[in-house]
Backbone as JSON, one array per atom type, in Angstrom:
{
  "sequence": "XXXXXXXXXXXXXXXXXXXXXXXXXXXXXXXXXXXXXXXXXXXXXXXXXXXXXXXXXXXXXXXXXXXXXXXXXXXXXXXXXXXXXXXXXXXXXXXXXXXXXXXXXXXXXXXXXXXXXXXXXXXXXXXXXXXXXXXXXXXXXXXXXXXXXXXXXXXXXXXXXXXXXXXXXXXXXXXXXXXXXXXXXXXXXXXXXXXXXXXXXXXXXXXXXXXXXXXXXXXXX",
  "N": [[280.16, 194.18, 198.68], [279.6, 191.16, 199.71], [280.71, 187.58, 198.58], [278.76, 186.03, 199.93], [276.53, 187.56, 199.7], [275.72, 188.52, 197.09], [273.07, 188.05, 194.43], [273.32, 185.35, 192.77], [272.44, 184.57, 189.52], [271.77, 187.02, 188.09], [269.46, 188.89, 186.06], [269.24, 191.35, 183.82], [267.02, 193.73, 182.27], [264.22, 194.99, 180.16], [262.8, 197.34, 177.41], [264.09, 197.88, 174.13], [266.95, 199.81, 173.74], [266.71, 200.63, 176.23], [269.3, 200.2, 177.67], [270.22, 197.65, 178.84], [272.11, 196.11, 178.23], [274.5, 197.19, 178.43], [274.53, 198.09, 181.34], [274.46, 195.11, 182.1], [276.76, 194.49, 181.11], [278.92, 196.04, 182.73], [277.66, 195.21, 185.22], [279.01, 192.43, 185.19], [281.53, 193.06, 184.97], [282.16, 194.59, 187.41], [281.44, 192.79, 189.64], [282.99, 190.26, 188.89], [281.6, 188.37, 187.22], [280.05, 185.74, 185.15], [279.35, 186.81, 181.57], [275.79, 186.31, 180.12], [275.0, 186.96, 177.05], [272.23, 188.38, 174.84], [272.43, 188.17, 171.11], [272.42, 190.08, 169.22], [272.99, 190.81, 166.76], [273.54, 188.58, 165.39], [271.17, 187.83, 164.24], [269.78, 186.91, 161.02], [267.31, 187.53, 160.07], [267.23, 190.28, 161.02], [267.2, 192.79, 160.45], [265.77, 193.12, 157.97], [262.88, 192.29, 159.22], [262.59, 195.02, 160.64], [262.53, 196.35, 158.45], [259.84, 195.15, 157.12], [257.85, 194.12, 158.84], [255.75, 192.5, 158.95], [256.19, 190.12, 157.13], [258.7, 189.41, 157.87], [258.48, 188.48, 160.69], [258.35, 185.95, 162.06], [260.0, 184.42, 161.54], [262.61, 185.73, 162.49], [261.49, 185.62, 165.27], [261.85, 183.23, 165.61], [264.08, 182.36, 165.14], [265.73, 184.4, 167.36], [264.58, 182.66, 169.85], [265.72, 179.95, 169.49], [268.14, 180.64, 169.52], [268.38, 182.28, 172.37], [267.44, 179.51, 173.8], [269.19, 177.91, 173.63], [271.28, 178.64, 175.07], [269.94, 179.54, 177.55], [269.83, 176.56, 178.15], [272.66, 175.56, 178.52], [273.24, 177.5, 180.73], [271.66, 175.74, 182.76], [272.73, 173.12, 182.75], [275.04, 173.69, 183.75], [278.3, 174.18, 186.05], [276.56, 174.12, 189.43], [277.83, 175.65, 190.99], [279.46, 176.95, 189.99], [280.73, 180.55, 188.61], [279.1, 183.7, 189.61], [276.91, 184.9, 187.2], [275.61, 187.37, 184.9], [273.47, 188.45, 182.9], [271.48, 189.44, 180.13], [268.7, 189.02, 179.15], [265.47, 187.91, 179.91], [264.25, 184.35, 179.75], [261.21, 184.3, 179.19], [260.96, 186.51, 178.23], [261.35, 186.62, 175.19], [259.05, 185.31, 174.43], [257.09, 187.3, 174.46], [257.89, 189.41, 172.78], [257.3, 187.96, 171.24], [254.4, 187.89, 170.83], [253.7, 190.66, 170.42], [254.64, 190.58, 167.76], [253.48, 188.52, 166.03], [250.92, 187.14, 163.89], [247.86, 184.9, 164.66], [248.45, 182.9, 163.72], [250.71, 182.44, 163.11], [251.42, 182.67, 165.48], [250.33, 180.55, 167.14], [251.89, 178.26, 166.22], [254.09, 178.9, 167.23], [254.38, 179.16, 169.76], [253.54, 176.32, 170.33], [256.82, 175.56, 169.76], [258.11, 176.83, 171.77], [257.12, 175.8, 174.15], [258.28, 173.56, 173.96], [260.95, 173.71, 174.54], [261.32, 175.34, 176.78], [261.27, 174.57, 179.27], [262.47, 174.0, 181.48], [264.07, 176.32, 182.25], [265.85, 178.14, 184.39], [265.16, 180.15, 187.44], [265.68, 183.73, 187.84], [268.1, 185.06, 190.56], [267.79, 187.42, 191.16], [265.82, 190.37, 188.74], [267.02, 192.82, 187.35], [265.09, 195.33, 186.34], [264.9, 197.6, 183.57], [263.65, 201.19, 183.02], [262.59, 203.65, 180.66], [261.46, 206.68, 179.32], [259.92, 206.55, 175.64], [260.87, 208.59, 173.95], [263.36, 208.86, 174.91], [264.28, 205.89, 174.63], [264.38, 206.04, 171.51], [266.43, 208.09, 171.47], [268.8, 207.06, 171.87], [269.19, 204.65, 170.43], [269.06, 205.77, 168.36], [271.66, 206.69, 168.66], [273.16, 204.89, 169.2], [273.21, 203.76, 166.53], [273.18, 201.23, 164.73], [272.62, 199.22, 162.43], [270.49, 197.36, 161.51], [269.14, 198.02, 162.94], [267.96, 201.25, 162.0], [264.95, 201.29, 160.32], [263.68, 201.15, 162.37], [260.64, 202.1, 164.22], [259.12, 204.52, 165.74], [256.39, 203.84, 166.75], [256.31, 200.97, 167.25], [258.34, 200.75, 169.29], [257.03, 201.87, 171.33], [254.68, 200.07, 171.75], [256.27, 198.35, 172.77], [257.24, 198.88, 175.08], [255.25, 199.06, 176.29], [254.09, 196.74, 176.74], [256.01, 195.44, 178.17], [255.51, 196.84, 180.44], [253.24, 196.07, 181.28], [253.71, 193.2, 181.52], [255.66, 193.31, 183.58], [254.62, 194.36, 185.51], [252.61, 192.15, 186.7], [254.66, 190.07, 187.58], [256.21, 187.7, 190.18], [257.75, 186.11, 189.82], [261.16, 186.49, 190.42], [262.82, 188.09, 193.03], [262.51, 191.67, 192.37], [263.94, 194.32, 190.85], [263.16, 197.65, 189.89], [263.97, 199.76, 188.08], [264.0, 203.86, 187.1], [265.61, 204.42, 184.68], [266.02, 206.88, 182.79], [267.0, 209.35, 183.53], [269.58, 208.7, 184.49], [272.81, 207.74, 184.72], [274.65, 204.76, 184.3], [276.2, 203.58, 183.37], [278.4, 205.16, 182.58], [277.82, 206.9, 184.87], [279.87, 206.82, 188.37], [278.73, 206.98, 190.6], [276.05, 207.28, 190.16], [275.75, 204.09, 189.69], [277.24, 203.15, 191.97], [275.34, 203.26, 193.6], [273.14, 202.17, 192.73], [274.6, 199.5, 192.67], [274.54, 199.43, 195.65], [272.36, 199.36, 196.25], [271.13, 196.23, 195.32], [272.59, 194.95, 196.72], [270.8, 195.7, 199.24], [268.4, 193.47, 198.82], [266.22, 190.89, 199.4], [264.2, 189.47, 198.66], [261.15, 190.21, 196.87], [259.24, 193.09, 195.6], [260.92, 196.25, 194.2], [261.81, 199.48, 193.89], [264.07, 201.77, 192.08], [265.13, 204.7, 191.85], [266.74, 207.09, 191.83], [267.47, 210.81, 191.92], [268.76, 214.08, 191.05], [270.26, 215.97, 193.92], [271.89, 218.92, 194.95], [273.97, 218.28, 193.92], [275.04, 215.67, 193.76], [273.04, 212.42, 194.19], [270.4, 211.55, 195.3], [268.11, 208.97, 196.87]],
  "CA": [[278.98, 193.46, 198.82], [280.46, 189.6, 199.54], [280.34, 186.68, 197.7], [276.95, 185.43, 200.12], [275.27, 188.69, 199.38], [275.19, 188.71, 195.67], [272.68, 186.94, 193.85], [274.06, 184.13, 191.72], [271.94, 184.6, 188.76], [271.33, 188.3, 187.71], [268.84, 189.72, 184.89], [268.67, 193.02, 183.22], [266.0, 193.48, 181.0], [263.97, 196.62, 179.48], [262.68, 197.39, 176.16], [265.46, 198.11, 173.29], [267.34, 200.98, 174.04], [266.99, 201.69, 177.99], [270.27, 200.33, 178.37], [270.66, 196.62, 179.38], [273.41, 195.09, 178.0], [275.99, 197.94, 178.96], [274.46, 197.49, 182.29], [274.87, 193.84, 182.09], [278.3, 194.48, 181.19], [279.44, 196.74, 183.45], [277.83, 194.48, 186.5], [279.49, 191.45, 184.98], [282.97, 193.54, 185.79], [282.24, 194.29, 189.13], [281.06, 191.3, 189.61], [283.83, 189.14, 188.09], [280.86, 187.6, 186.87], [280.03, 185.28, 183.55], [278.12, 187.25, 180.75], [275.18, 185.95, 178.74], [274.62, 188.12, 176.36], [271.83, 188.42, 173.41], [273.11, 188.36, 170.11], [270.9, 190.43, 168.13], [273.53, 190.97, 165.47], [273.87, 187.14, 164.57], [269.76, 187.4, 164.08], [269.79, 187.86, 160.0], [266.21, 188.06, 159.32], [265.93, 191.4, 162.36], [266.94, 193.92, 159.72], [263.96, 192.88, 156.98], [261.61, 192.28, 160.18], [262.2, 196.36, 160.55], [261.94, 196.77, 157.16], [258.86, 194.62, 157.05], [257.61, 193.49, 159.79], [254.4, 191.17, 159.06], [256.72, 189.17, 156.86], [259.99, 188.92, 158.66], [258.28, 188.17, 162.14], [258.02, 184.56, 162.35], [261.7, 183.46, 161.03], [262.91, 186.61, 162.93], [261.32, 185.1, 165.87], [262.56, 182.05, 166.2], [265.9, 182.65, 165.5], [265.76, 184.7, 168.69], [263.91, 181.43, 170.77], [266.7, 178.57, 169.47], [269.27, 181.08, 170.63], [267.93, 182.32, 174.09], [266.98, 178.73, 174.36], [270.53, 177.43, 173.77], [272.01, 179.88, 176.09], [269.7, 178.8, 178.49], [270.7, 175.17, 178.4], [274.2, 175.63, 178.82], [273.51, 177.61, 182.12], [270.79, 175.27, 183.36], [273.2, 172.25, 182.88], [276.04, 174.13, 184.13], [277.91, 173.69, 187.85], [275.91, 174.86, 190.48], [279.04, 176.22, 192.19], [280.05, 178.11, 189.03], [280.82, 181.85, 188.91], [278.15, 184.42, 189.62], [276.27, 185.08, 186.2], [274.69, 188.43, 184.65], [272.77, 187.98, 181.55], [270.75, 190.86, 179.01], [267.38, 188.56, 178.75], [264.94, 186.78, 180.48], [264.09, 183.33, 178.86], [260.11, 184.61, 179.42], [260.68, 187.74, 177.18], [260.85, 185.66, 173.95], [257.18, 185.29, 174.17], [256.36, 188.03, 175.41], [258.32, 189.51, 171.28], [256.14, 187.14, 169.9], [252.97, 187.94, 171.26], [253.23, 191.53, 170.17], [255.11, 190.66, 166.45], [253.02, 187.4, 165.38], [249.21, 186.8, 164.02], [247.49, 184.66, 165.99], [248.0, 181.61, 163.57], [251.87, 182.54, 163.53], [251.67, 182.83, 167.01], [250.1, 179.33, 167.34], [252.9, 177.46, 165.7], [255.7, 179.95, 167.93], [254.12, 178.74, 171.59], [254.21, 174.5, 170.32], [258.51, 174.97, 169.81], [258.5, 177.72, 172.78], [256.77, 175.02, 175.25], [259.06, 172.23, 174.24], [262.1, 174.58, 174.37], [261.57, 176.07, 177.97], [260.24, 173.83, 180.51], [263.44, 174.17, 182.44], [264.72, 177.85, 182.08], [266.09, 178.54, 185.81], [265.21, 181.26, 187.92], [266.88, 184.36, 188.33], [267.91, 185.11, 191.68], [267.17, 188.92, 191.16], [265.43, 190.62, 187.36], [266.7, 194.33, 186.96], [264.07, 196.01, 184.99], [264.89, 199.41, 183.23], [262.49, 201.61, 182.65], [262.83, 205.1, 179.87], [260.59, 207.2, 177.91], [259.92, 206.27, 174.19], [262.32, 209.15, 173.14], [264.78, 208.49, 175.38], [264.87, 205.02, 173.85], [264.88, 206.13, 170.33], [267.9, 208.98, 171.4], [269.92, 205.77, 172.58], [269.02, 203.65, 169.67], [269.87, 206.95, 166.86], [273.44, 207.38, 169.13], [274.28, 204.19, 169.06], [273.86, 203.69, 164.77], [273.0, 200.08, 164.91], [272.64, 199.04, 160.66], [269.66, 196.83, 161.62], [267.84, 199.26, 163.81], [267.64, 202.23, 161.86], [264.23, 201.09, 160.13], [262.77, 200.94, 163.81], [259.15, 202.71, 164.37], [258.63, 205.13, 167.76], [255.09, 202.89, 167.09], [256.31, 199.56, 167.91], [259.09, 201.2, 170.68], [255.7, 202.45, 172.65], [254.02, 198.95, 172.32], [257.21, 197.26, 173.14], [257.15, 199.59, 176.19], [253.51, 199.27, 177.0], [254.63, 195.09, 177.14], [257.23, 195.12, 179.19], [254.66, 197.36, 181.8], [252.38, 195.23, 181.72], [254.69, 191.97, 181.77], [256.42, 192.95, 185.14], [253.14, 194.88, 187.01], [252.4, 190.94, 187.48], [255.71, 189.19, 187.53], [256.57, 187.31, 191.18], [258.6, 184.98, 190.18], [261.57, 186.46, 191.18], [262.99, 189.85, 193.14], [262.81, 192.84, 190.66], [264.58, 195.66, 191.3], [262.41, 198.45, 188.96], [264.81, 201.01, 188.12], [263.81, 204.5, 186.29], [266.89, 204.91, 183.6], [265.74, 207.89, 182.15], [267.68, 210.23, 183.92], [271.03, 208.41, 185.06], [273.8, 207.17, 183.52], [274.72, 203.92, 184.83], [277.44, 203.47, 182.97], [279.56, 206.3, 182.57], [278.76, 208.06, 186.21], [280.19, 206.16, 189.04], [277.92, 207.44, 191.55], [274.76, 205.98, 189.55], [276.64, 202.84, 189.42], [277.19, 202.74, 192.98], [273.94, 203.7, 194.06], [272.42, 201.11, 192.29], [274.71, 198.21, 193.48], [274.34, 199.54, 197.43], [270.65, 199.18, 196.59], [271.13, 195.55, 194.59], [272.66, 194.43, 198.08], [269.32, 195.08, 200.29], [267.07, 192.73, 198.5], [266.58, 189.66, 199.23], [262.87, 189.52, 197.88], [259.97, 191.06, 196.58], [259.38, 193.94, 194.26], [261.61, 197.0, 194.86], [262.14, 200.33, 193.33], [265.61, 202.38, 192.18], [264.56, 206.05, 191.38], [267.64, 208.71, 192.14], [267.31, 212.35, 191.43], [269.88, 215.03, 191.56], [269.98, 216.98, 195.49], [272.39, 219.7, 195.47], [274.74, 218.13, 193.21], [274.48, 214.49, 194.25], [272.07, 211.35, 193.79], [269.29, 210.92, 196.45], [267.39, 207.4, 196.19]],
  "C": [[280.15, 191.91, 198.75], [280.13, 188.54, 198.69], [278.64, 186.02, 198.21], [276.5, 186.25, 199.59], [275.12, 189.2, 197.48], [274.62, 187.33, 194.8], [274.0, 186.19, 192.94], [273.81, 184.34, 190.11], [271.59, 185.94, 188.41], [270.86, 188.79, 186.17], [268.77, 190.87, 184.5], [267.93, 193.1, 182.64], [264.96, 194.56, 181.0], [264.0, 196.52, 178.44], [264.33, 197.87, 175.48], [265.66, 199.58, 173.23], [267.49, 201.81, 175.33], [268.65, 201.49, 178.08], [271.2, 199.01, 178.7], [271.41, 195.95, 179.35], [274.98, 195.71, 178.24], [275.63, 197.77, 179.99], [275.21, 196.36, 182.93], [276.49, 193.52, 182.39], [279.13, 195.2, 182.33], [278.86, 195.94, 184.99], [278.54, 193.05, 186.8], [281.44, 191.82, 185.5], [283.33, 193.63, 186.83], [282.11, 193.45, 190.05], [282.26, 189.7, 190.0], [282.69, 188.05, 188.15], [280.77, 187.18, 185.35], [278.9, 186.21, 183.24], [277.42, 186.53, 180.12], [274.37, 187.0, 178.42], [273.67, 187.37, 175.29], [273.02, 188.69, 172.2], [272.59, 189.02, 168.61], [271.88, 190.32, 166.51], [273.82, 190.19, 164.74], [272.2, 187.41, 164.23], [269.81, 187.49, 162.22], [268.76, 188.06, 159.4], [265.64, 189.41, 160.36], [265.8, 192.68, 161.32], [265.73, 194.06, 158.4], [263.05, 192.68, 158.12], [261.41, 193.83, 160.51], [261.82, 197.25, 159.6], [260.13, 196.36, 156.29], [258.28, 193.75, 157.83], [256.87, 192.11, 159.71], [255.05, 190.06, 158.44], [257.72, 188.56, 157.34], [259.67, 188.42, 160.21], [258.76, 186.79, 162.7], [259.54, 183.98, 162.6], [262.34, 184.29, 162.49], [262.77, 185.73, 164.54], [261.66, 183.75, 166.93], [263.41, 181.23, 166.39], [266.34, 183.02, 166.83], [265.26, 183.33, 169.62], [264.67, 180.43, 170.44], [267.87, 179.54, 169.51], [269.38, 181.43, 172.22], [267.79, 180.56, 174.62], [268.54, 177.53, 174.38], [271.8, 177.5, 174.73], [271.7, 179.46, 177.68], [270.53, 177.11, 179.3], [271.8, 174.88, 178.84], [274.58, 175.6, 180.22], [272.7, 177.23, 183.19], [272.18, 174.06, 183.78], [274.79, 172.41, 183.09], [276.42, 173.82, 185.55], [277.11, 174.66, 188.08], [276.74, 175.82, 191.23], [279.62, 177.21, 191.04], [279.66, 179.46, 189.25], [279.27, 182.1, 189.14], [277.62, 184.95, 187.87], [275.36, 186.42, 186.15], [274.06, 187.94, 183.01], [271.73, 189.33, 181.41], [269.19, 190.4, 178.71], [267.16, 187.36, 179.61], [264.0, 185.92, 179.32], [262.82, 183.81, 178.44], [259.39, 185.86, 178.38], [260.35, 187.7, 175.83], [259.47, 185.8, 173.43], [256.61, 186.3, 174.28], [256.6, 189.35, 173.38], [257.18, 189.0, 170.6], [254.7, 187.21, 169.66], [252.38, 189.15, 170.48], [253.94, 191.68, 168.58], [253.95, 189.82, 165.62], [251.43, 187.4, 165.05], [248.89, 185.85, 164.74], [247.67, 182.96, 164.68], [249.77, 181.47, 163.03], [252.45, 181.81, 165.61], [250.98, 180.99, 168.01], [251.28, 178.09, 167.38], [254.13, 178.23, 166.56], [255.13, 179.27, 169.61], [254.2, 176.97, 171.52], [255.71, 174.46, 170.65], [258.61, 175.54, 171.35], [258.35, 176.68, 174.13], [257.85, 174.0, 175.29], [260.71, 172.72, 174.76], [262.77, 175.41, 176.17], [261.28, 175.83, 179.51], [261.25, 174.02, 182.11], [264.26, 175.14, 182.73], [264.61, 177.57, 183.5], [265.67, 180.01, 186.12], [265.84, 182.24, 188.04], [266.81, 184.69, 189.99], [267.4, 187.03, 192.2], [267.46, 189.4, 189.56], [265.57, 192.34, 187.91], [265.92, 194.72, 185.74], [263.82, 197.21, 184.97], [263.88, 199.77, 182.38], [263.09, 203.12, 181.95], [261.18, 205.46, 179.24], [260.51, 206.4, 176.63], [260.86, 207.08, 173.8], [262.98, 209.09, 173.78], [265.12, 207.16, 174.54], [265.02, 205.39, 172.49], [265.85, 207.61, 169.75], [268.66, 208.09, 171.21], [270.24, 204.98, 171.22], [269.69, 204.64, 168.36], [271.26, 207.06, 167.42], [274.11, 206.26, 168.65], [274.68, 203.09, 166.96], [273.76, 202.73, 164.24], [272.44, 200.01, 163.5], [271.17, 198.61, 160.74], [268.13, 197.07, 162.31], [267.56, 200.37, 163.37], [266.48, 202.29, 161.34], [263.13, 201.02, 161.34], [261.65, 202.36, 163.99], [259.16, 203.08, 165.66], [257.35, 204.11, 167.83], [255.2, 201.82, 167.94], [257.69, 199.57, 168.8], [257.8, 201.5, 172.05], [254.72, 200.55, 172.82], [255.08, 197.69, 172.68], [257.23, 197.6, 174.73], [255.94, 199.07, 177.54], [253.75, 197.53, 177.64], [255.25, 194.76, 178.25], [256.69, 195.78, 180.32], [253.84, 196.53, 181.67], [252.79, 193.92, 182.55], [254.89, 192.21, 183.49], [255.0, 194.14, 186.34], [252.81, 193.24, 187.29], [253.74, 189.72, 187.92], [256.3, 189.33, 189.09], [257.41, 186.35, 190.88], [259.94, 184.95, 190.64], [262.07, 187.71, 191.88], [263.38, 190.56, 192.38], [262.67, 194.04, 191.77], [264.0, 196.53, 189.79], [263.38, 200.03, 188.73], [264.14, 202.26, 187.09], [265.51, 204.74, 185.69], [266.75, 205.92, 182.47], [267.03, 209.25, 182.21], [269.58, 209.93, 184.76], [271.8, 207.67, 184.06], [274.33, 206.18, 184.32], [276.1, 203.0, 184.48], [278.95, 204.34, 183.39], [279.46, 207.01, 184.22], [278.29, 206.93, 187.13], [279.27, 206.08, 190.15], [276.51, 206.62, 191.34], [275.11, 204.59, 190.0], [276.79, 202.56, 190.81], [276.23, 202.45, 194.13], [273.22, 202.29, 193.59], [273.08, 199.24, 192.86], [274.32, 198.13, 194.8], [272.14, 198.74, 197.2], [270.59, 197.97, 196.21], [271.57, 194.72, 196.08], [271.55, 194.57, 199.38], [268.29, 194.29, 199.45], [267.54, 191.38, 198.15], [265.28, 188.7, 198.65], [261.67, 190.35, 197.77], [259.8, 191.88, 195.39], [259.93, 195.33, 195.09], [261.86, 198.14, 193.76], [263.27, 201.05, 193.56], [265.04, 204.23, 191.48], [265.37, 207.61, 191.81], [267.33, 209.81, 191.27], [268.35, 213.08, 192.4], [269.15, 215.76, 193.17], [271.3, 217.55, 195.27], [273.9, 219.11, 194.68], [275.47, 216.59, 193.26], [273.3, 213.72, 194.21], [271.07, 210.98, 195.0], [268.28, 209.97, 196.34], [266.42, 207.82, 196.85]]
}
C-alpha cells in the first residue's frame, strides 16, 4: 500500500481476548506506524474487579477513563502530519464498559467525568472490529494466563461481547471493517494477514466484512 492509501488513524477493537492488541502491533510494524495501546496491566484495581466486580467497578473504570483520555489528548494535540497511528481502543469503548459494570448512581457520576474529558476525541479513519465466540475468547485468555484475568467469568465475557455487537450494529462514525477472527490467525499466518491488508486497502467509507474461509489449502474471502 502506498502512503496515500493507508488510513492515518486506525483503531482495532473487540472484546477481551479477541486479539486486538496483537493485531495492532502487527499493523503498526507493517505500516511503520506509531502505536497507541491500552495499558491494562497498569490498572491497580483490575484484578480486584475480576474478583469482586461490584466493589471495584467504579475505581477500575475511572482509572481506565483517565488513562485513555490522556492518550487521546496527546493524539489530538500532536502534529497533523505525524506518522500513521494504530490504536487498540476506541475512546467510546470506555463508556461501553462502564454501562456494563457500574450501578445507576456510579454511572451518573461516571457520565459527568466522561463528558468533561472526551469532547474533542478524534474519529478514526478506519475501525477494525474483531469478533469471536466466547469460548474462543476464554481459550485465548487462559492461554496467555495474565494474573489479573484469572478470575474472569464466561458470563461477563458474554455480556461484553453482546455489548460490542449492539454498539457496532449502530456504529457509523468511521469506516468499519468487521472481522470474523474465530478461525484465522492474523498474527502468525502471513496469508491471513496479507488478505486483511488487501481488504483494508479497498476501504474508503461504509461498513465492510472480512470472513476468510479455507479452500483447498488457501483462504477465500
